[in-house]
N, C-alpha and C positions, 0 to 999 in steps of 0.2 A: 907724285902723291904718296907713294908707299914710304918714301924716305920721311916725309912730313908725319905720317902716321907713326913710324918708329920713334921719331923725336918726341911726338906728343905723348907716347906711351910712357916716357920717363916721368911725366907729370902725374900719371895715375898711380894709385896705390900699388905696392909690390904684389899684392894678391890679385890684382887685375881691375879692370874697369869695364863698363858696359859700352856698347856701340855708340850710344848717344854722347857719353862723356868723351870718348876718344875722338869722335867726329868734331865735337865742339872745340876740343883742344887743338886739333889739327887744322881747323878752319875749312873742312871739306864737307861735302854732302854725305848723307848717310849711305847712299849707294856707292859713292867713290870709296868711302872708308871701309865698307863691307867688302868690296872687291879687293882692296889692299890687304885687309886682314886675312882673307882667304888665301891670297898669294903668299903672305908672310908665314901663314901656318903650313902651307905646302913646302916652304923652304926651311921649316923647323926653327924659325926665328921667334915665334910666339907660341903660346899654349892657349887652347880654348877649353874652358871649364863650364860646367853648368848642365842644363838639360834642354829639352826642346823649346821650352817657353822662355828661358832666361839663360843667357850666355855671358860669360865673363872672359875677357881677353887679357892675357898677361904676357909680358916679355919672358922669354926663356932666360933663366939665370945667367947664362954665359953671354947672351945678347945684351942684357941689362948692364952687366959688368963692362962689356966692350963700349957701349954707348956712353956710359958715365965717364970712362977713361977718355974717350974722344972729346967729350964736352969740357973736360979740364984742360 
C-alpha cells in the first residue's frame, strides 16, 4: 500500500496534496493512506505541512527525483 501511495504522490502538485486527494489517486481507503503517510514521514520520504486542521503531504525533493527517474 505504501508503494501505491508513493506512486500516487507523483500525480499531486509539487507543493503537496491533501489526504483525500492522495487516497483517491492511490485507490486506497483514507485509513490505509493515512497509515502509509505516517510511515513514509517516519522514513523521511515525505514532508508534512500545514496545521492541526489542514495538512498537506508532499514528496521530499530527493524522493520525487528518484521516483520520476524510476518511472522513465
